[in-house]
NUKOLRO-889415 format. One record per residue (C-alpha): residue number from 1; residue in one letter; z, x, y. Coordinates in Angstrom, 1 decimal, decimal comma. Example, Ala and Ser with C-alpha at 12.3 -4.5 7.8 and 13.67 -1.06 7.14 Angstrom:
// NUKOLRO-889415
1_A_7,8_12,3_-4,5
2_S_7,1_13,7_-1,1
END
This chain:
// NUKOLRO-889415
1_M_-34,3_63,8_-73,5
2_K_-30,7_64,3_-72,5
3_E_-29,9_64,7_-68,8
4_Y_-27,4_67,4_-67,6
5_G_-25,3_67,9_-64,5
6_I_-22,2_69,7_-63,1
7_L_-18,8_68,3_-62,5
8_L_-17,1_70,1_-59,6
9_D_-13,3_69,7_-59,2
10_T_-12,5_71,2_-55,8
11_T_-8,8_71,0_-56,6
12_F_-9,3_74,1_-58,7
13_C_-11,7_75,8_-56,3
14_T_-10,2_78,6_-54,3
15_G_-13,3_79,2_-52,1
16_C_-13,7_82,7_-53,6
17_N_-17,5_82,3_-53,6
18_S_-17,8_84,1_-57,0
19_C_-20,5_81,4_-57,7
20_T_-22,5_82,6_-54,7
21_Y_-22,3_86,3_-55,6
22_R_-23,3_85,6_-59,2
23_C_-26,2_83,4_-58,1
24_I_-27,5_86,2_-55,9
25_Q_-27,4_88,6_-58,8
26_E_-29,1_86,1_-61,2
27_F_-32,0_85,4_-58,9
28_R_-32,1_88,7_-57,1
29_Y_-32,4_87,3_-53,6
30_H_-30,2_89,8_-51,8
31_D_-32,6_90,0_-48,8
32_Q_-32,6_86,3_-48,3
33_A_-28,8_86,1_-48,6
34_S_-28,4_88,9_-46,0
35_R_-30,2_86,5_-43,7
36_G_-27,9_83,6_-44,4
37_L_-30,1_81,8_-47,0
38_F_-28,2_80,8_-50,1
39_R_-28,9_78,7_-53,2
40_T_-25,2_77,9_-53,3
41_F_-22,4_78,6_-50,9
42_V_-18,8_77,5_-50,6
43_Q_-17,7_76,8_-47,0
44_I_-14,0_76,5_-46,2
45_N_-13,6_73,8_-43,6
46_D_-10,5_72,3_-42,0
47_G_-11,1_69,1_-44,0
48_G_-11,5_70,9_-47,4
49_L_-14,0_72,9_-49,4
50_Y_-17,7_72,1_-49,0
51_H_-20,1_73,4_-51,7
52_K_-23,6_73,5_-50,0
53_R_-26,2_73,4_-52,7
54_C_-28,9_71,1_-54,1
55_M_-27,3_68,0_-55,4
56_H_-30,2_67,3_-57,9
57_C_-30,6_63,7_-57,0
58_A_-31,7_61,1_-59,5
59_D_-34,3_59,9_-57,0
60_P_-35,0_63,0_-54,8
61_E_-36,4_62,5_-51,3
62_C_-37,8_66,0_-51,4
63_V_-39,9_65,1_-54,5
64_N_-40,9_61,7_-53,2
65_N_-42,2_63,2_-49,9
66_C_-43,6_66,6_-50,9
67_P_-47,4_66,4_-50,0
68_V_-48,4_69,0_-52,6
69_E_-45,9_68,2_-55,4
70_A_-44,2_71,6_-55,2
71_L_-41,0_69,9_-56,1
72_K_-40,5_67,9_-59,3
73_K_-37,7_66,0_-61,0
74_S_-37,3_67,3_-64,5
75_E_-36,5_65,0_-67,4
76_Y_-33,2_66,9_-68,1
77_G_-31,8_66,6_-64,5
78_P_-32,6_69,5_-62,2
79_V_-35,0_69,2_-59,3
80_L_-37,5_72,1_-59,8
81_Y_-39,4_74,0_-57,1
82_D_-42,8_75,8_-57,6
83_A_-43,2_78,4_-54,8
84_K_-46,8_79,0_-55,8
85_V_-47,7_75,4_-55,0
86_C_-45,6_75,2_-51,8
87_V_-47,5_75,4_-48,5
88_G_-44,5_75,8_-46,3
89_C_-44,8_72,5_-44,5
90_K_-40,9_72,0_-44,4
91_T_-41,1_68,3_-45,3
92_C_-38,4_68,7_-47,9
93_V_-36,1_70,4_-45,4
94_E_-36,5_67,5_-43,0
95_V_-36,0_64,6_-45,5
96_C_-33,2_66,0_-47,7
97_P_-30,1_64,0_-46,9
98_F_-27,9_66,9_-48,1
99_G_-29,6_69,6_-46,1
100_A_-30,2_71,6_-49,4
101_P_-33,6_73,2_-49,1
102_Q_-33,5_76,2_-46,7
103_F_-36,7_77,5_-45,2
104_D_-37,3_81,2_-45,2
105_E_-39,4_82,1_-42,2
106_A_-40,3_85,5_-43,7
107_T_-41,9_84,1_-46,9
108_E_-42,7_80,6_-45,7
109_K_-41,0_79,3_-48,8
110_I_-37,8_77,4_-49,4
111_V_-34,6_78,5_-51,1
112_K_-32,7_76,0_-53,3
113_C_-30,7_75,8_-56,5
114_S_-32,6_75,1_-59,7
115_L_-29,5_74,5_-61,8
116_C_-30,5_77,7_-63,6
117_A_-33,3_75,9_-65,5
118_H_-34,4_79,2_-67,1
119_R_-30,9_79,7_-68,5
120_L_-30,7_76,1_-69,8
121_G_-33,8_76,8_-71,8
122_E_-32,0_79,7_-73,4
123_G_-29,0_77,5_-74,3
124_K_-26,8_79,0_-71,6
125_Q_-24,8_77,5_-68,8
126_P_-25,8_77,8_-65,1
127_A_-24,6_81,2_-63,8
128_C_-22,2_79,7_-61,3
129_V_-20,4_77,7_-63,9
130_E_-20,2_80,6_-66,3
131_V_-18,6_82,9_-63,7
132_C_-16,1_80,5_-62,0
133_P_-12,7_82,2_-62,5
134_T_-10,7_78,9_-62,2
135_G_-13,0_76,6_-64,2
136_A_-13,6_74,4_-61,2
137_M_-17,1_73,6_-62,5
138_E_-18,1_72,1_-65,8
139_F_-21,6_71,8_-67,0
140_G_-22,6_69,2_-69,6
141_E_-24,5_66,0_-70,5
142_Y_-24,7_63,8_-67,4
143_S_-23,3_60,7_-69,0
144_V_-20,3_62,7_-70,2
145_I_-19,4_64,3_-66,9
146_V_-19,8_61,0_-65,1
147_E_-17,3_59,4_-67,5
148_K_-14,9_62,4_-67,1
149_A_-15,2_62,2_-63,3
150_R_-14,1_58,5_-63,4
151_V_-11,2_59,2_-65,7
152_L_-9,9_62,2_-63,7
153_S_-10,4_60,3_-60,5
154_S_-8,3_57,4_-61,7
155_R_-5,7_59,5_-63,4
156_N_-5,1_62,0_-60,6
157_G_-5,9_59,9_-57,6
158_L_-9,0_62,0_-56,6
159_N_-12,0_61,0_-54,4
160_T_-15,4_61,2_-56,0
161_Y_-18,8_62,2_-54,5
162_G_-22,1_61,8_-56,2
163_L_-21,4_58,8_-58,4
164_E_-22,5_56,3_-55,8
165_E_-24,9_58,8_-54,1
166_G_-26,9_59,2_-57,3
167_T_-26,7_63,0_-57,8
168_H_-26,4_65,3_-60,8
169_L_-23,6_67,2_-59,1
170_I_-20,4_65,1_-59,2
171_V_-17,6_66,2_-56,9
172_L_-13,8_65,5_-57,3
173_S_-11,6_66,2_-54,3
174_K_-8,1_65,5_-53,1
175_E_-9,4_65,2_-49,5
176_S_-12,2_63,0_-48,3
177_P_-15,5_64,7_-49,4
178_I_-17,0_63,6_-46,0
179_S_-14,2_65,4_-44,0
180_A_-14,7_68,4_-46,3
181_G_-18,3_68,7_-45,1
182_F_-20,3_66,7_-47,6
183_P_-22,9_64,5_-45,8
184_K_-22,3_60,8_-45,4
185_P_-24,2_58,7_-47,9
186_V_-27,6_57,6_-46,6
187_K_-30,1_55,0_-47,7
188_K_-32,9_56,3_-49,9
189_A_-36,4_56,0_-48,6
190_A_-38,9_54,1_-50,6
191_K_-40,9_56,3_-52,9
192_G_-43,9_57,7_-51,1
193_S_-43,0_56,1_-47,8
194_H_-42,4_59,5_-46,1
195_V_-39,5_58,0_-44,2
196_A_-36,0_59,6_-44,1
197_P_-33,4_57,1_-43,1
198_D_-30,6_58,4_-40,8
199_R_-32,3_61,8_-40,5
200_S_-34,0_61,1_-37,2
201_I_-37,5_61,8_-38,3
202_A_-40,3_59,3_-38,0
203_V_-43,5_58,8_-40,0
204_P_-45,7_60,6_-37,5
205_G_-43,3_63,6_-37,6
206_I_-43,6_64,0_-41,3
207_A_-47,3_63,4_-41,2
208_A_-47,6_66,2_-38,7
209_L_-45,5_68,5_-40,9
210_A_-47,7_67,6_-43,9
211_L_-50,9_68,2_-41,9
212_G_-49,5_71,5_-40,7
213_G_-48,8_72,5_-44,3
214_F_-52,4_71,6_-45,4
215_M_-53,8_73,6_-42,4
216_K_-51,7_76,6_-43,5
217_F_-53,0_76,3_-47,0
218_S_-56,6_76,0_-45,8
219_N_-56,2_79,0_-43,5
220_R_-54,8_81,1_-46,4
221_M_-57,7_80,1_-48,6
222_E_-60,1_81,1_-45,9
223_R_-58,5_84,5_-45,4
224_I_-58,6_85,1_-49,2
225_K_-62,3_84,2_-49,3
226_M_-63,1_86,5_-46,3
227_E_-61,2_89,3_-47,9
228_E_-63,0_88,9_-51,2
229_E_-66,4_88,8_-49,5
230_T_-65,5_92,0_-47,6
231_E_-64,4_93,7_-50,8
232_N_-67,6_92,6_-52,6
233_G_-69,6_94,0_-49,7
234_K_-67,9_97,4_-50,0
235_E_-68,6_97,5_-53,7
236_R_-72,3_96,7_-53,2
237_S_-72,7_99,4_-50,5
END
């Protein structure tokens, strides 16, 4: 199966955040956005433009460390999230080197970009790519956008971000991506190790988070069971 990704050329980006507004409309998360939780957001920093969003890693730490497999790497590129499986342990928030998953305290779920997987299944582009007024984003087959990024970088003297980091979002910028706000590259943790290098979190810390998640899950199941027993008792009486 072909893998897909996005090529983001920040030299064309104006920071208008049309992508952000369109994303909110597509997924109808106005309430979360009003509380500062976004699937994608363009931040204008002194060092350049920083697009904060899921980078859809080739080897995602969130997937490797999720204790209940609520996050999965799809064959065609996006890192997908299943809110029904998620127990709200925040492990993904702690281990992501890009700070992409955001935890919603109100719902005890996370907010992250899915690369509009539902639209891809319909043969459409991600909503953010479709709405961009300057064509700063290009969606396509991963191998094609990687090659295009290399050509444009060499021809126009641009910096790249994502090629060495192993992500399905490739960034081109005139300024240093790091000075613009993109995180410094970090070493990947071994699969299943529950270790996040350079993120200041130790194995016991993640274990505690995972345990907390399972306890939340158990408590929820217990509450549901008690509610069902109460309801059945009312029906019998």
